[in-house]
Backbone as CSV, one residue per row, in Angstrom:
resi,resn,N_x,N_y,N_z,CA_x,CA_y,CA_z,C_x,C_y,C_z
1,MET,116.617,62.497,80.935,115.868,63.570,81.557,115.578,63.260,83.023
2,ALA,115.141,62.055,83.292,114.811,61.680,84.658,116.041,61.725,85.543
3,ASP,117.203,61.358,84.971,118.440,61.381,85.750,118.832,62.807,86.119
4,ALA,118.592,63.779,85.198,118.928,65.172,85.488,118.031,65.720,86.602
5,ALA,116.732,65.399,86.544,115.802,65.855,87.583,116.134,65.216,88.921
6,ALA,116.496,63.949,88.886,116.828,63.250,90.122,118.111,63.806,90.725
7,SER,119.073,64.145,89.874,120.323,64.678,90.401,120.121,66.067,90.993
8,LYS,119.200,66.865,90.397,118.910,68.182,90.967,118.198,68.055,92.308
9,ALA,117.324,67.063,92.441,116.581,66.874,93.683,117.489,66.402,94.806
10,VAL,118.552,65.699,94.452,119.410,65.099,95.454,120.586,65.998,95.812
11,GLU,120.742,67.132,95.146,121.891,68.004,95.403,122.016,68.326,96.882
12,GLY,123.155,68.039,97.460,123.442,68.436,98.830,123.002,67.445,99.884
13,ASN,122.142,66.488,99.574,121.782,65.487,100.569,121.674,64.126,99.902
14,LEU,121.715,63.097,100.674,121.791,61.760,100.113,120.431,61.113,99.883
15,MET,119.400,61.567,100.584,118.122,60.879,100.503,117.087,61.640,99.693
16,GLY,117.410,62.780,99.153,116.466,63.550,98.358,115.471,64.334,99.193
17,VAL,115.747,64.521,100.479,114.850,65.244,101.377,115.376,66.667,101.531
18,GLN,114.491,67.633,101.440,114.890,69.027,101.613,115.169,69.285,103.089
19,VAL,116.351,69.766,103.409,116.743,70.058,104.787,116.855,71.569,104.924
20,PRO,116.108,72.166,105.853,116.204,73.622,106.005,117.554,74.023,106.581
21,SER,117.999,75.195,106.198,119.273,75.678,106.723,119.091,76.067,108.197
22,PRO,120.114,75.907,109.009,119.964,76.162,110.446,119.764,77.634,110.790
23,ALA,120.319,78.536,110.005,120.190,79.963,110.290,119.696,80.669,109.035
24,PRO,118.909,81.739,109.208,118.448,82.466,108.026,119.620,83.124,107.306
25,SER,119.468,83.250,106.013,120.541,83.847,105.220,120.566,85.362,105.428
26,PHE,121.627,85.957,104.952,121.786,87.409,105.068,120.673,88.135,104.334
27,LYS,120.270,87.614,103.184,119.205,88.265,102.409,117.887,88.230,103.173
28,LYS,117.609,87.108,103.819,116.368,87.007,104.599,116.396,87.960,105.787
29,MET,117.547,88.087,106.436,117.665,89.004,107.570,117.485,90.448,107.121
30,GLN,118.027,90.807,105.975,117.865,92.152,105.438,116.399,92.408,105.082
31,ALA,115.725,91.395,104.539,114.302,91.544,104.191,113.475,91.777,105.445
32,ILE,113.789,91.068,106.517,113.065,91.256,107.780,113.354,92.636,108.342
33,LYS,114.627,93.052,108.278,115.011,94.346,108.814,114.369,95.488,108.041
34,ASN,114.229,95.336,106.729,113.678,96.389,105.883,112.161,96.312,105.753
35,ALA,111.525,95.377,106.450,110.075,95.209,106.345,109.362,96.442,106.899
36,LYS,108.288,96.837,106.234,107.496,97.980,106.676,106.513,97.517,107.746
37,GLY,106.169,98.420,108.665,105.183,98.095,109.696,105.679,98.536,111.060
38,PHE,104.870,98.234,112.065,105.174,98.636,113.426,105.600,97.429,114.229
39,SER,106.489,97.653,115.172,106.897,96.573,116.059,105.875,96.442,117.190
40,LEU,105.972,95.364,117.926,105.043,95.127,119.035,105.197,96.200,120.109
41,ALA,106.419,96.618,120.370,106.646,97.650,121.384,105.986,98.964,120.976
42,GLU,106.077,99.321,119.710,105.444,100.557,119.240,103.930,100.485,119.361
43,LEU,103.367,99.337,119.034,101.913,99.179,119.148,101.455,99.227,120.604
44,LEU,102.211,98.611,121.500,101.850,98.645,122.921,101.962,100.059,123.483
45,LEU,102.983,100.789,123.068,103.139,102.170,123.518,101.981,103.024,123.016
46,ALA,101.603,102.863,121.763,100.486,103.626,121.213,99.181,103.285,121.933
47,ALA,98.971,102.002,122.234,97.762,101.590,122.952,97.734,102.174,124.361
48,ALA,98.882,102.219,125.021,98.946,102.784,126.372,98.645,104.281,126.348
49,ILE,99.212,104.996,125.405,98.964,106.439,125.303,97.500,106.692,124.968
50,LEU,96.945,105.910,124.054,95.540,106.074,123.675,94.613,105.801,124.855
51,SER,94.898,104.768,125.621,94.039,104.469,126.767,94.161,105.549,127.847
52,LEU,95.354,106.081,128.034,95.540,107.161,129.006,94.761,108.405,128.596
53,LEU,94.866,108.784,127.338,94.145,109.971,126.862,92.628,109.777,126.894
54,SER,92.177,108.582,126.539,90.730,108.341,126.565,90.190,108.333,127.995
55,SER,90.960,107.833,128.953,90.495,107.867,130.346,90.454,109.299,130.865
56,MET,91.415,110.129,130.449,91.390,111.537,130.852,90.176,112.242,130.247
57,LEU,89.877,111.958,129.006,88.720,112.567,128.349,87.423,112.114,129.015
58,LEU,87.338,110.854,129.359,86.141,110.336,130.030,85.957,110.992,131.393
59,GLN,87.035,111.152,132.139,86.942,111.805,133.451,86.490,113.254,133.306
60,THR,86.989,113.955,132.285,86.582,115.340,132.043,85.093,115.413,131.698
61,ALA,84.623,114.495,130.887,83.205,114.483,130.507,82.323,114.219,131.732
62,ILE,82.718,113.286,132.565,81.923,112.973,133.764,81.874,114.184,134.693
63,SER,83.035,114.853,134.913,83.024,116.041,135.774,82.172,117.145,135.180
64,SER,82.185,117.291,133.863,81.363,118.321,133.225,79.881,118.043,133.451
65,PHE,79.466,116.801,133.335,78.062,116.460,133.555,77.654,116.733,134.997
66,ILE,78.519,116.395,135.944,78.213,116.623,137.354,78.123,118.121,137.654
67,LEU,79.082,118.909,137.148,79.046,120.356,137.376,77.839,121.005,136.706
68,ASN,77.471,120.509,135.537,76.302,121.037,134.844,75.040,120.827,135.687
69,GLN,74.886,119.637,136.235,73.716,119.345,137.065,73.733,120.205,138.331
70,THR,74.887,120.377,138.953,74.999,121.198,140.169,74.634,122.646,139.877
71,ASN,75.166,123.190,138.785,74.862,124.574,138.430,73.398,124.760,138.038
72,ARG,72.820,123.776,137.389,71.397,123.853,137.047,70.552,123.896,138.313
73,ASN,70.882,123.048,139.291,70.143,123.044,140.560,70.302,124.370,141.299
74,SER,71.509,124.927,141.265,71.740,126.230,141.923,70.930,127.323,141.245
75,SER,70.889,127.322,139.924,70.124,128.341,139.193,68.636,128.233,139.493
76,ILE,68.125,127.026,139.540,66.706,126.831,139.849,66.412,127.308,141.269
77,ALA,67.314,127.014,142.211,67.114,127.466,143.598,67.145,128.988,143.701
78,ILE,68.021,129.646,142.960,68.110,131.111,142.987,66.855,131.718,142.401
79,ILE,66.356,131.160,141.311,65.126,131.694,140.684,63.952,131.520,141.634
80,HIS,63.832,130.394,142.284,62.738,130.166,143.232,62.864,131.108,144.437
81,ALA,64.089,131.361,144.873,64.284,132.272,146.016,63.933,133.701,145.662
82,GLN,64.201,134.124,144.408,63.908,135.506,144.007,62.407,135.747,143.888
83,TYR,61.667,134.781,143.388,60.244,134.991,143.114,59.334,134.392,144.184
84,ALA,59.879,133.916,145.271,59.038,133.322,146.305,58.644,134.327,147.361
């Protein structure tokens, strides 16, 4: 029994040490190719689009607040001018 286990451990090399293959096998390459998920380029593109849209939304909100304050001041000035 020990001889069979030892012969299986030594298959392909002389010292019984597992040596990794230099290149991935075809099955491993297919598994990587068929893996689900997003690539780094897709994630970076999505992050860039999201940051662009959020900056546009923030700029719109800031302009709305400024215009709201300006129009409020104009309305108050018109009311004071009418009743003064």
